[in-house]
C-alpha positions in Angstrom: -7.5 15.9 -24.6 -10.7 17.8 -25.6 -12.3 14.6 -27.0 -11.4 12.6 -24.0 -12.9 15.2 -21.7 -16.2 15.3 -23.6 -16.4 11.5 -23.6 -15.6 11.3 -19.9 -18.3 13.8 -19.1 -20.9 12.0 -21.2 -20.0 8.7 -19.5 -20.0 10.1 -16.0 -23.2 12.0 -16.8 -24.9 8.8 -17.7 -23.9 7.2 -14.4 -24.3 10.0 -12.0 -27.6 10.1 -10.1 -30.5 8.1 -8.7 -34.2 8.3 -9.2 -37.3 6.3 -8.4 -38.5 3.4 -10.5 -42.2 4.3 -10.2 -42.7 5.2 -13.8 -46.3 6.0 -13.1 -48.7 8.1 -15.2 -48.7 11.7 -14.1 -52.0 13.4 -13.4 -52.8 16.9 -12.2 -54.3 17.4 -8.8 -56.0 20.6 -7.8 -55.5 21.2 -4.1 -58.9 22.9 -3.9 -60.4 19.5 -4.6 -59.5 18.5 -1.0 -57.9 15.2 -1.9 -55.2 16.2 0.5 -55.3 16.4 4.3 -56.3 20.0 5.1 -53.0 21.1 6.5 -51.0 19.9 3.5 -53.5 21.4 1.1 -53.1 24.7 2.9 -49.3 24.4 2.7 -49.3 23.8 -1.0 -51.9 26.4 -1.7 -50.0 29.0 0.2 -46.7 28.2 -1.5 -47.5 27.4 -5.1 -51.0 28.6 -6.0 -53.9 26.3 -6.4 -52.7 23.7 -8.9 -49.8 21.3 -8.3 -48.4 18.4 -10.3 -48.2 15.4 -7.9 -47.4 12.4 -10.1 -50.4 10.3 -9.1 -50.8 6.9 -10.6 -53.5 4.2 -10.3 -51.8 2.6 -7.3 -51.9 5.8 -5.2 -54.1 5.2 -2.1 -57.0 7.4 -1.3 -56.2 10.1 1.2 -58.7 10.5 4.0 -60.6 13.8 3.7 -60.3 14.5 7.4 -59.6 18.0 8.6 -58.5 16.7 12.0 -55.8 14.5 10.5 -52.5 15.8 12.0 -49.3 16.0 10.0 -46.3 14.2 11.4 -43.4 16.2 12.7 -39.7 15.4 13.0 -37.8 13.3 12.5 -38.8 13.9 8.9 -38.3 11.5 6.0 -35.1 11.6 3.9 -35.4 12.3 0.2 -32.5 11.3 -2.0 -32.3 13.4 -5.2 -30.0 12.3 -8.0 -27.7 14.3 -10.2 -27.3 14.5 -13.9 -28.0 11.2 -15.6 -29.9 9.5 -12.8 -31.3 6.0 -12.4 -32.6 3.9 -9.6 -32.3 0.6 -11.4 -30.0 0.8 -14.4 -31.7 -0.7 -17.4 -34.4 -2.0 -15.1 -31.9 -4.4 -13.3 -32.7 -4.4 -9.6 -29.7 -3.9 -7.4 -27.8 -1.7 -9.8 -28.8 1.6 -8.2 -27.0 4.9 -8.0 -27.1 5.7 -4.3 -25.6 2.2 -4.1 -26.9 0.4 -1.0 -27.8 3.7 0.7 -31.5 3.3 0.8 -31.4 -0.2 2.1 -28.9 0.7 4.9 -30.8 3.7 6.0 -34.1 1.7 6.1 -32.3 -1.0 8.2 -31.3 1.8 10.6 -35.0 2.6 11.0 -35.1 5.7 8.7 -37.9 6.5 6.3 -36.4 7.1 2.9 -38.0 8.3 -0.4 -36.1 8.2 -3.7 -37.3 10.5 -6.4 -37.9 10.2 -10.2 -36.9 13.1 -12.4 -35.7 13.6 -16.0 -32.0 12.5 -15.9 -31.0 15.1 -18.4 -32.7 18.4 -18.1 -32.7 21.8 -16.5 -33.2 22.2 -12.8 -36.4 24.1 -13.5 -37.9 21.0 -15.1 -36.3 18.5 -12.7 -37.1 20.7 -9.6 -40.8 20.7 -10.4 -40.8 17.0 -11.0 -39.0 16.6 -7.6 -41.6 18.8 -5.9 -44.4 16.8 -7.5 -43.0 13.5 -6.2 -42.6 15.0 -2.7 -46.2 16.2 -2.7 -47.4 12.8 -3.6 -45.3 11.2 -0.9 -46.5 13.6 1.7 -50.1 12.8 0.8 -49.4 9.1 1.4 -47.2 9.4 4.5 -48.9 12.4 6.2 -45.5 13.9 7.2 -45.4 17.7 7.1 -41.9 18.0 5.6 -38.9 16.2 4.2 -35.2 16.5 4.4 -33.6 16.8 1.0 -30.2 15.3 0.2 -29.1 16.1 -3.3 -26.0 14.8 -5.0 -24.5 16.9 -7.8 -27.3 18.6 -9.8 -29.8 17.0 -7.4 -28.6 19.6 -4.9 -29.6 22.4 -7.2 -33.0 20.7 -7.7 -33.4 20.5 -3.9 -32.6 24.2 -3.6 -35.2 25.0 -6.3 -37.8 23.0 -4.4 -37.0 24.7 -1.1 -37.2 28.1 -2.7 -40.6 27.5 -4.4 -42.1 25.1 -1.7 -40.4 26.1 1.6 -43.1 24.8 3.8 -42.5 21.3 2.6 -38.8 21.3 3.4 -37.0 21.1 6.7 -33.4 20.9 5.5 -31.4 20.8 2.3 -28.0 19.1 2.0 -26.1 19.8 -1.3 -23.5 17.1 -1.8 -20.8 17.7 -4.4 -23.2 20.2 -6.0 -21.9 22.9 -8.4 -23.6 25.6 -6.4 -21.2 28.1 -8.0 -20.9 26.3 -11.3 -18.3 24.0 -12.8 -15.4 25.1 -14.9 -15.9 21.9 -16.9 -19.2 23.1 -18.2 -17.6 26.2 -19.7 -14.9 24.1 -21.2 -17.3 21.7 -22.9 -19.6 24.4 -24.1 -16.5 26.1 -25.6 -15.5 22.9 -27.3 -19.0 22.2 -28.6 -20.2 25.8 -29.3 -22.2 25.0 -32.4 -25.9 24.7 -31.5 -26.4 22.2 -34.3 -23.8 19.9 -32.9 -25.3 20.2 -29.5 -28.7 19.3 -30.9 -27.2 16.3 -32.7 -25.5 15.0 -29.5 -28.8 15.5 -27.5 -30.6 13.5 -30.2 -28.1 10.6 -29.9 -28.4 10.7 -26.1 -32.1 10.4 -26.3 -31.9 7.6 -28.8 -29.4 5.5 -26.9 -30.5 6.6 -23.4 -33.9 4.9 -23.6 -32.2 1.5 -23.0 -31.1 2.8 -19.6 -33.8 5.3 -18.5 -37.5 5.2 -18.2 -37.6 8.9 -17.3 -36.2 10.4 -20.5 -38.6 12.9 -21.9 -39.0 14.4 -25.4 -37.1 17.6 -24.2 -34.3 15.8 -22.4 -30.9 17.4 -23.1 -27.3 16.7 -22.2 -26.4 20.3 -22.8 -29.2 21.9 -20.8 -27.7 21.1 -17.4 -24.2 22.1 -18.7 -25.6 25.5 -19.6 -26.9 25.7 -16.0 -23.5 24.8 -14.6 -21.7 27.5 -16.7 -20.7 30.7 -15.0 -23.4 32.7 -16.6 -26.0 30.0 -16.0 -25.3 29.5 -12.3 -25.1 33.2 -11.7 -28.6 33.6 -13.0 -29.8 30.6 -11.1 -28.4 31.8 -7.8 -29.9 35.3 -8.3 -33.3 33.8 -8.7 -33.3 30.8 -6.4 -32.6 32.3 -3.0 -32.6 30.4 0.3 -35.8 30.0 2.2 -35.6 31.7 5.6 -37.0 28.7 7.5 -35.0 26.0 5.7 -31.6 24.9 7.0 -28.9 24.6 4.3 -25.8 22.4 4.5 -23.2 21.4 2.0 -20.5 18.7 1.7 -17.7 18.5 -1.0 -15.6 15.7 -2.3 -11.8 15.8 -2.8 -9.8 13.4 -4.9 -6.6 13.3 -6.9 -4.8 12.4 -3.7 -5.4 15.9 -2.4 -5.8 16.7 1.3 -8.1 19.6 0.6 -6.0 22.4 2.0 -7.6 25.5 3.3 -10.7 25.0 1.2 -11.7 22.0 3.4 -10.7 23.5 6.8 -14.0 24.4 8.4 -13.8 25.1 12.1 -17.2 23.5 12.9 -16.8 20.3 10.9 -18.8 17.4 12.5 -16.8 14.5 13.8 -17.9 12.1 11.0 -16.2 14.5 8.5 -13.2 15.3 10.7 -12.3 11.6 11.1 -11.2 11.5 7.4 -9.2 14.7 7.2 -5.9 12.8 6.7 -7.1 10.2 4.2 -6.7 10.9 0.5 -8.4 9.4 -2.5 -7.0 8.4 -5.9 -9.3 9.6 -8.7 -11.2 7.1 -10.8 -9.9 6.6 -14.3 -13.1 8.0 -15.8 -12.5 11.3 -14.0 -8.8 11.6 -14.4 -8.9 14.1 -17.3 -11.6 16.4 -15.8 -9.9 16.2 -12.4 -6.6 17.4 -14.0 -8.4 20.3 -15.6 -10.0 21.4 -12.4 -6.8 21.0 -10.4 -5.2 23.7 -12.5 -1.6 24.0 -13.8 0.1 24.5 -10.4 1.8 21.4 -9.1 2.6 23.1 -5.8 -0.9 24.5 -5.2 -3.5 22.3 -6.9 -7.2 23.2 -6.6 -9.1 20.6 -4.6 -11.9 18.9 -6.5 -13.7 15.6 -6.9 -13.2 15.3 -10.6 -16.4 17.2 -11.5 -16.8 20.0 -8.9 -14.2 22.1 -7.1 -14.6 22.2 -3.3 -15.0 26.0 -3.4 -17.8 25.7 -5.9 -19.7 23.1 -3.8 -20.0 25.3 -0.7 -23.5 26.5 0.3 -25.1 27.3 3.6 -23.2 25.7 6.5 -20.3 23.9 4.9 -19.6 20.7 6.8 -16.3 19.9 5.1 -14.8 17.5 2.6 -14.9 13.7 2.2 -12.1 11.7 0.5 -14.0 10.7 -2.6 -14.3 11.5 -6.2 -17.7 12.4 -7.8 -18.5 8.7 -8.4 -17.2 7.3 -5.1 -19.5 9.8 -3.3 -22.5 7.6 -4.1 -20.8 4.2 -4.5 -20.2 4.1 -8.2 -19.3 2.2 -10.2 -21.4 -0.6 -8.8 -20.4 -0.2 -5.2 -16.7 -0.5 -5.8 -14.3 0.8 -3.1 -12.9 4.4 -3.4 -9.4 3.2 -4.1 -6.1 2.0 -2.7 -5.4 3.0 0.9 -8.8 4.7 1.1 -11.3 2.8 3.3 -13.9 5.6 3.4 -17.4 4.1 3.2 -20.1 6.0 1.3 -23.0 4.1 2.9 -21.7 4.8 6.4 -21.3 8.5 5.4 -25.0 8.7 4.6 -25.9 7.0 7.9 -23.7 9.6 9.8 -25.1 12.5 7.7 -28.7 11.6 8.6 -27.6 11.2 12.2 -26.3 14.7 12.0 -29.6 16.0 10.6 -31.4 14.3 13.4 -29.2 15.9 16.0 -29.9 19.3 14.4 -33.7 18.7 14.9 -34.7 17.7 11.4 
C-alpha cells in the first residue's frame, strides 16, 4: 500500500500542472531604468522594491517610455498557473498540454489568456517569484494594469504568494483544488520516506529523468520540497506568512470524487449556478488516484471525507468558497490527455473554465 501510494503521487505529480513554453533567457530589469510604462514601474516599485526579475528574452518588444501611456483596466487577462509537475507541452509535443484545451477555448470566447512557466518541482517561494516575473513581463507587453490568477493545486499557493507580495498586479485569485490547509498525503509520504538521504536520491532521479519532459527543471528542483510545504507544519507556516491582500478578491473551488456527493463540506449557500448545476452528479476516481483517494476518504464507510484523490474539500477552501465540482484531481484540468471524467459523469472541464471566467467578469474582474 505504501509503495503504491508513493508511486501514484510521483506519477500524478509529473502530470499535474501547466506552464508556458517560452523557455527564454532570464535577465534582470531594474524598474528605475524606466523600461516600463510609468504606472507599472510605480506599481512594481511600491510593491517589491527597485529590482524585479521579469523573464525577458531577446524576442521581448521594446516598451514605449511614455509617461502618458494609460494602463488597461478590467476585464483583466486570465493567468493560468499550474500545480506540482507542470508542463504546457509534454516533452515538447504541441497539443499535449495540462490545462487541456482550456486556453484555446477561452481565446475562442474572446478572452486574453496567459500561461506561465515555473519550476514544476519546487517550493512556492521559488515558483511564486517566477510566476511574478512572468506576470511583470506580460504586463509590460500588454499594458494591462492587473491580471486574474487561476491556480490549480500548488498553482493556487503560488497565486496567493504573488498576490501577497505584489498585490497591485492582481485583481483576483482563484485557488482550484489547492491544498490551502495542506494535504494529509504529504504527511503520509514524508513519514514513509523520512530519511533525508533517500529523499535526496529520489530528487536526483526525478531531475535526471524529468529533463525529457520538462524544460523548466532547475538545479534545485525537488519532488519533496512541495510535499514539505503541503505538510501540516509547512502549510501552517505558509499561511501565517502569506496573508491575503486587502484589495484582492479570493475565491476557491474544490473537486470531489470517489462517487461522493460532497456532503455538508460542499453545501455553500451562495454557490454560483455553474457549480450548483452539478450537485447531484458524482465522479468515479481515476485508477492512478484510487489509493490516495481511499486514504483521504478515511476509514468510515458511512461518513467518508470528500476529496478529489489529492486534496480534501475542507483543505481546499479559501476566501469565498464557490463549491465543489464532480472531478478528481486530474479530471479538473482534463488529464489524462483530455479524457472524460468517467462513466455517468458528463462534467466538462473546459466549459467549467469558461463559466468560471464568466463569473469573474460578472464580479468586476
